[in-house]
C-alpha positions as CSV (number, residue, x, y, z in Angstrom):
1,M,75.1,198.7,72.7
2,A,78.2,197.9,74.6
3,R,80.3,200.4,77.0
4,R,83.9,201.1,76.4
5,T,85.3,202.0,79.6
6,G,89.1,202.7,78.5
7,Y,90.7,205.1,77.0
8,K,93.0,204.2,73.9
9,P,95.6,206.5,72.8
10,E,94.0,206.5,68.9
11,Y,91.0,208.1,70.2
12,A,93.4,211.5,70.3
13,D,93.6,211.4,66.6
14,Q,90.0,210.2,66.0
15,V,88.7,213.0,68.2
16,E,90.2,215.7,66.1
17,K,88.6,214.3,63.0
18,L,85.2,214.0,64.6
19,C,85.7,217.8,66.0
20,K,86.5,219.0,62.9
21,L,83.0,217.6,61.5
22,G,81.7,219.8,64.4
23,L,80.5,217.0,66.8
24,T,79.7,217.9,70.4
25,D,81.1,216.5,73.6
26,K,77.8,214.6,73.8
27,E,78.2,213.2,70.4
28,L,81.8,212.1,71.1
29,G,80.3,210.2,74.1
30,E,77.8,208.5,71.6
31,F,80.8,207.9,68.9
32,F,83.0,205.8,71.3
33,E,79.9,204.3,73.5
34,V,80.5,206.2,76.6
35,T,79.1,209.3,78.8
36,E,79.5,212.6,78.4
37,Q,80.9,213.0,81.9
38,T,83.5,210.0,80.4
39,I,84.7,212.3,77.8
40,N,85.1,215.3,80.5
41,N,87.0,212.8,82.5
42,W,89.2,211.9,79.0
43,K,89.9,215.3,78.8
44,K,91.5,216.0,82.1
45,K,93.3,212.3,82.1
46,H,94.9,212.8,78.9
47,P,95.9,216.1,77.8
48,E,96.8,214.8,74.1
49,F,93.0,213.7,74.3
50,F,91.9,217.2,75.1
51,E,94.3,218.8,72.7
52,S,93.1,217.4,70.2
53,I,89.5,217.8,71.1
54,K,90.3,221.8,70.9
55,K,92.8,221.8,67.8
56,G,89.7,219.9,65.9
57,K,86.7,222.7,67.3
58,T,89.0,225.5,66.3
59,L,89.8,224.4,62.9
60,A,85.9,223.7,62.6
61,D,84.8,226.9,64.0
62,A,87.2,229.1,61.8
63,N,86.0,227.2,59.1
64,V,82.6,228.3,59.6
65,V,83.8,231.8,60.4
66,E,85.4,232.2,57.2
67,S,82.0,231.2,55.3
68,L,80.1,233.5,57.5
69,Y,82.2,236.4,56.9
70,R,82.6,235.8,52.7
71,R,78.7,235.5,52.8
72,A,78.3,238.7,54.9
73,C,80.3,240.8,52.5
74,G,79.8,239.0,49.1
75,Y,81.8,237.0,47.2
76,S,82.7,235.3,43.5
77,H,84.6,232.5,42.3
78,E,85.4,230.3,39.2
79,A,83.1,227.7,38.1
80,V,82.5,226.2,34.4
81,K,78.9,225.5,33.0
82,I,79.0,222.2,30.9
83,M,76.9,222.5,28.0
84,Q,76.0,220.4,24.9
85,Y,76.3,222.1,21.5
86,E,75.8,219.6,18.4
87,G,75.7,216.5,20.1
88,S,79.9,217.5,21.6
89,P,80.2,219.0,25.5
90,V,81.0,222.7,25.4
91,V,82.7,223.9,28.7
92,E,82.2,227.3,29.3
93,P,84.6,229.2,32.4
94,F,82.3,232.0,34.0
95,T,83.0,233.8,37.2
96,E,80.0,233.2,39.5
97,H,78.8,236.1,41.9
98,Y,77.3,236.3,45.3
99,P,75.9,239.7,46.7
100,P,76.3,240.2,50.1
101,D,73.6,238.7,52.4
102,T,72.2,241.0,55.1
103,T,71.2,238.1,57.4
104,A,74.8,236.7,57.3
105,C,76.1,240.5,58.1
106,L,73.6,241.1,61.0
107,A,75.0,237.9,63.0
108,W,78.6,238.8,62.3
109,L,77.6,242.4,63.9
110,H,75.3,240.9,66.2
111,N,78.6,238.6,67.6
112,R,81.3,240.8,67.0
113,Q,80.0,244.2,68.3
114,R,76.8,243.1,70.5
115,D,76.4,246.4,72.4
116,K,75.9,248.5,68.9
117,W,73.8,245.4,67.2
118,Q,71.8,243.7,70.1
119,R,68.6,242.4,68.3
120,N,66.5,244.0,71.2
121,P,68.1,247.1,72.1
122,D,66.7,248.6,75.3
123,P,64.8,251.4,74.7
124,A,65.6,253.6,78.0
125,G,69.1,253.2,76.9
126,G,70.3,250.7,79.2
127,D,68.4,252.6,82.3
128,A,67.1,249.5,84.0
129,D,65.4,251.6,87.1
130,L,62.6,253.3,84.7
131,P,59.3,251.3,85.6
132,P,57.9,249.3,82.7
133,T,55.1,251.1,80.7
134,K,51.6,249.6,80.7
135,I,49.3,249.4,77.8
136,V,46.2,248.9,78.0
137,F,43.9,247.5,75.0
138,E,40.0,248.0,74.7
139,V,38.4,245.7,71.7
140,Q,34.8,245.9,70.9
141,D,32.7,243.6,69.0
142,A,31.9,245.7,65.8
143,R,28.6,244.1,65.2
144,T,27.4,245.2,68.6
145,R,28.5,248.7,68.6
146,K,26.1,251.4,68.7
147,G,26.5,254.1,65.7
148,G,28.3,252.1,63.3
149,E,27.3,252.4,59.7
150,D,24.9,250.2,59.2
151,G,22.8,252.4,61.5
152,A,22.2,249.8,64.4
C-alpha cells in the first residue's frame, strides 16, 4: 500500500463524512493510508480538518444518543403492510409500537447518573477503609461422606 505523506484540503470534507459513519482516528488513518499519529498531526496543523472531525463525530454521537433515548423510552412510528388480495397488492397503514427497553434504560442511566446507577455498587457505601470480607468454602465429596443417605 502506498503511503500518502501530504495533507490535501479536500480531506476536510472527506473526514467529516467518514466520522459521521463512526470511524475512529485509527480507521481514518487506514482510510488515508497514514498512521494515527499523522491524523493527530493533521489535526494540529490544519484547523479545518480538526473541525470537520469534531463536527462529524458530534453528529454521529448525537444520532446514537437519540436512538438510545427513543429505545429506552419506547416509541411508535407509522408503517405500512403490503399484502396481496385476489391477485392485487393491498397497502395497509398502521402504527408500529416499540415498548421501552430496560437494557437501553440501564445503559442511559449508568452513563448519565453514574453515582446512582453504577453496575457494581460498593456494598460498604463507598467506605474504602473497610477490610475485605473473607469467605471460606469447604467442599466435600458426597460419595465419601459418612452418614449419608446410602448408609455408608
